[in-house]
LOTIVEX-7925 format. One record per residue (C-alpha): residue in one letter; x, y, z. Coordinates in steps of 0.5 Angstrom, whole numbers, plus 2048, in hexadecimal, padded with zeros to 3 digits. Layout:
aXYZ ...
# end
This chain:
x9A69057B0 x9A98FF7AE x9AF9017B2 x9AB9027B9 x9A78FB7B8 x9AE8F77B7 x9B08F87BF x9AA8F67C1 x9A98F07BE x9B08EE7C0 x9AE8F07C8 x9A88EB7C7 x9AC8E57C4 x9B18E67C9 x9AC8E67CF x9A98E07CC x9AF8DC7CB x9B18DD7D3 x9AA8DB7D5 x9AA8D57D1 x9B18D37D3 x9AF8D47DA x9A98CF7D9 x9AC8CA7D6 x9B28CA7DC x9AC8CA7E1 x9A98C47DE x9AF8C07DD x9B38C17E3 x9B38BC7E8 x9AF8BD7EF x9B58BB7F4 x9B28B87FA x9B68B7801 x9B58B2807 x9AE8AE807 x9AC8B1801 x9B08AD7FD x9AB8A87FE x9A78AB7F8 x9A68A77F3 x9A58A97EB x99E8A77EA x99F8A97E3 x9A38A27E1 x9A189B7E3 x9A48987E9 x9AA8947E5 x9AB89A7E1 x9AE89E7E6 x9B689D7E9 x9B58A17EF x9B589D7F6 x9AE89D7F8 x9AC89E7FF x9A689B802 x9A3899809 x9A089280B x99C892811 x99888D814 x999887819 x9A0885816 x9A188081B x99B87C819 x99D87D812 x9A487A813 x9A3874817 x99E872812 x9A286D80E x99E86780D x99D864807 x996867806 x99886E808 x99287380A x99187A807 x99288080D x98F88780C x99488C80B x99589480A x999896805 x99B89D804 x9A08A2800 x9A18A97FF x99D8AA7F8 x99D8B07F3 x99C8B77F6 x99F8B47FD x9988B17FE x9998AB803 x9968A57FF x99389F803 x991898800 x98D893804 x99088C801 x991885804 x998881805 x99A87A806 x9A1877806 x9A3873800 x9A986F7FD x9AD8697FE x9B4869801 x9B3870803 x9AD86F807 x9B086A80C x9B286D813 x9B8869813 x9BA86C80C x9B887480D x9B6879812 x9B087B80E x9AD878809 x9AB87B802 x9A487E801 x99E87E7FC x99B8857FC x9948847FA x99088B7F7 x98888B7F8 x98588D7F1 x9818937F5 x9878967F8 x98B8977F1 x98889D7EF x98B8A07F5 x99289F7F3 x9948A17EC x99B89D7EE x9988977EF x9918977EB x9938927E6 x99688D7EB x9928877EE x9988837F2 x99F8857F3 x9A48817F6 x9A88847FB x9AF8817FC x9B2883803 x9B9882806 x9BA87B808 x9C187C80C x9C388380A x9C0889806 x9C7889801 x9C58837FE x9BE8857FC x9C188B7F9 x9C68867F5 x9C08827F3 x9BD8887F0 x9C288A7EC x9C28837E9 x9BB8847E6 x9BE88B7E3 x9C48877E0 x9BF8827DD x9BA8887DB x9C088B7D6 x9C08847D2 x9B98837D1 x9B28867D2 x9B087F7D4 x9B28807DB x9AF8827E1 x9AF8897E3 x9B188B7EB x9B08917EF x9B58927F5 x9B18957FB x9B2897802 x9AD894806 x9AB89780D x9A8891811 x9A3893816 x9A088E81B x99989181D x99988C823 x99F88F826 x9A2888826 x9A8889822 x9AD88F821 x9AC89381B x9B1892816 x9B389580F x9B6890809 x9B8890802 x9B388B7FE x9B288A7F7 x9AA88A7F4 x9AA8857EE x9A68867E8 x9A08817E8 x9A087C7E3 x99A87E7E0 x99D8857DF x9A38827DC x99F87E7D7 x99B8847D5 x9A18887D4 x9A48837CF x99D8827CB x99D87A7CE x99A8757D2 x99C8717D8 x99E86A7D7 x99D8667DD x99F85F7DA x9A385B7DE x9A88567DC x9AA85A7D6 x9B18587D3 x9B685E7D3 x9B685C7CB x9AF85E7CB x9B08657CC x9B286B7C7 x9BA8697C6 x9BC8707C6 x9B98737CC x9BB86C7D0 x9C286D7CE x9C28747D0 x9BF8727D6 x9C386C7D8 x9CA8707D6 x9C78767DB x9C68717E0 x9CD86F7DF x9D08767DF x9CD8777E6 x9CF8707E8 x9C786E7EA x9C58677EA x9BF8677EE x9BA8677E8 x9B78617E3 x9B38627DD x9B085B7DE x9AD85C7E5 x9AC8647E4 x9B18657EA x9B286C7EA x9B086C7E2 x9A986F7DF x9A786D7D8 x9A48727D3 x9A18717CC x99F8767C7 x99D8707C3 x99A86A7C4 x99E8677BE x9A48697C1 x9A98677C6 x9A886B7CC x9AD8707CF x9B186E7D6 x9B18747DB x9B58747E1 x9B48777E8 x9B78767EF x9BE8777EF x9C08777F6 x9C48707F6 x9C88737F0 x9D08747F2 x9CF87B7EF x9CB87D7F5 x9CF8797FA x9CA8787FF x9CC874805 x9C786F805 x9C786D7FE x9C98667FC x9CA8627F6 x9C685B7F5 x9CB8557F7 x9C98527F0 x9CD8577ED x9D38557F0 x9D685C7F1 x9DA85F7F7 x9D78667F7 x9D186B7F4 x9D786E7F1 x9D98697ED x9D68697E6 x9D28647E2 x9CE8647DC x9C88617DD x9C58617D6 x9C385B7D1 x9C88597CB x9C785E7C6 x9CC85D7C0 x9CA8637BC x9D08677BD x9CD86D7BA x9C886E7C0 x9CE86F7C5 x9D18737C0 x9CB8787C0 x9CA8777C8 x9D18797C9 x9D187F7C5 x9CB8827C9 x9CF8817CF x9D58847CC x9D188A7C9 x9CE88B7D0 x9D488A7D4 x9D58917D6 x9CE8927D8 x9CE88C7DC x9D488E7E0 x9D18957E1 x9CB8927E5 x9D08917EB x9D58967EA x9CF89C7E9 x9CC8997EF x9CD89D7F6 x9CA8987FA x9D08937F9 x9D68937FD x9DD8937F9 x9DF88C7FC x9D98897F8 x9DA88D7F2 x9E188B7F1 x9DE8837F2 x9D98847ED x9DE8877E8 x9E38827E9 x9DD87D7E9 x9DA8807E2 x9E18807DF x9E28787E0 x9DB8787DC x9DD87C7D6 x9E48787D6 x9E08727D5 x9DB8747D0 x9E18777CC x9E58717CC x9E486C7C7 x9E78667CB x9E38697D1 x9DD8697CD x9DE8627CB x9E085F7D2 x9DA8637D6 x9D48637D1 x9D685D7CD x9D58587D3 x9CD8577D2 x9CF8547CB x9D584F7CE x9D38487D0 
# end
């Protein structure tokens, strides 16, 4: 009897193994989409936890939206759509208005940046946007390639610190419901809201004006200022909160300086970008360190060590991006090479980062 029972148990175990193996495989095998269905958004993760390009459609009276660039821009009703889970078309009624400073002006950019406003009553209909209130949408100023390049700069800073804005690349189809403009599709950036940035870092926003650079967290400021030097960006100021947000985790501590808006950086190489005449530099590709006098050499050593640790990841942000052409990747590689030569040479460090301490 014992001999007869053993084969039966083995057969049962064999079929159980086959069944559960197939079940596990079926659960883990990704669903491959094709054509338009690649718009499907992963609603099990947050808007900025997914690295895939988000495909959305924005419909409304676009001519009114894009021509309303006065000081007090008004909100205009829009319909935002995307393919959600189970290939369902998700539609959200939102409001949008032009925003920004430099890029808002018609003489600088074809289209202004946009602020998307999500009504609370609509949030429950879209898991992807349910936690969003207002989102900045960066649209092309003079070409989609510069939007992609700016998005990658956000990815660079994400490598260095959690105290950084998250950005999601999106392909946006713009459809004018009044048929006054032709339909266009462009790469755009959805930028994390500042309140979400603060909440993620268990901090609060500080709106204090005229704050001294020295009155911010020293290590985080040094990291930020060296990063701005690396990408050759001078379009920022802590005292005037120009393209800088301040976060504070404790009222007794100095706040953290968080940068955004990198389209004037040399690494982006936008044709409309320029440096302030007061800086006396000939090109946006000419790097200049704009930090304050910091005689604590250890701060710089730790910061340079961080950049060296992240070196391969920083280069791979560009070499692994299929949206870039080979010519630009070669430019960025040489551009970053120059930065790393500087921070790994004692004489260069003194010449570049010692300037604020000189008379």
